C-alpha positions as CSV (number, residue, x, y, z in Angstrom):
1,M,-60.9,38.8,69.6
2,K,-59.8,39.0,73.1
3,R,-56.1,39.1,73.8
4,K,-54.8,36.8,76.4
5,T,-52.3,38.4,78.8
6,T,-49.7,35.9,80.0
7,L,-47.3,38.5,81.4
8,S,-46.3,38.0,85.0
9,A,-47.2,40.7,87.6
10,I,-43.5,40.8,88.9
11,G,-42.8,43.6,86.4
12,G,-44.8,46.0,88.4
13,Y,-42.9,45.2,91.6
14,Q,-39.5,45.7,90.0
15,P,-38.9,49.3,91.2
16,F,-40.0,48.3,94.7
17,L,-37.8,45.2,94.8
18,F,-34.8,47.2,93.5
19,C,-35.2,49.8,96.2
20,A,-35.6,47.1,98.9
21,G,-32.5,45.3,97.6
22,M,-30.4,48.5,97.5
23,Y,-31.6,49.3,101.0
24,F,-30.4,46.0,102.4
25,V,-27.1,46.2,100.6
26,A,-26.6,49.7,102.0
27,L,-27.6,48.5,105.4
28,F,-25.1,45.7,105.3
29,F,-22.2,47.9,104.2
30,S,-23.1,50.6,106.7
31,I,-23.0,48.1,109.6
32,F,-19.7,46.8,108.3
33,I,-18.1,50.3,108.0
34,C,-19.5,51.5,111.3
35,S,-18.2,48.4,113.2
36,A,-14.8,48.9,111.5
37,I,-14.6,52.5,112.6
38,F,-15.8,51.6,116.1
39,H,-13.1,48.9,116.5
40,A,-10.5,51.2,115.1
41,A,-11.4,53.9,117.7
42,N,-11.8,51.5,120.6
43,P,-9.2,48.7,120.3
44,K,-9.2,45.7,122.5
45,K,-7.3,46.2,125.8
46,S,-5.0,43.2,125.0
47,M,-4.0,44.9,121.7
48,A,-3.7,48.4,123.2
49,E,-1.3,47.2,126.0
50,K,1.2,45.6,123.6
51,K,4.4,47.7,123.2
52,T,6.0,48.4,119.9
53,T,9.7,49.2,119.7
54,V,12.3,50.0,117.1
55,E,15.5,47.9,117.6
56,R,18.7,47.2,115.9
57,S,19.8,43.6,115.9
58,G,23.0,42.4,114.2
59,G,23.5,45.5,112.1
60,R,20.0,45.0,110.6
61,Q,17.3,47.5,111.5
62,V,14.0,45.9,112.8
63,L,11.3,48.4,112.2
64,L,8.5,47.0,114.3
65,T,8.6,44.4,117.0
66,V,5.7,43.5,119.3
67,T,6.9,42.4,122.7
68,N,4.8,40.7,125.3
69,Q,5.4,41.6,128.9
């Protein structure tokens, strides 16, 4: 008697699909992390020109105030 095989061929591709999926996940996170580091090292000029000061107003200490000039 011949045995009929009804199994899908996707099982043989499972390691390849897993590696490809992990590659794209790692690529996505690396782009996100590298862009975050780049923007932290090179802030926008409008953000870099803002001045931060420590002031006292009415007996209460204000720790950080952003003033536009």
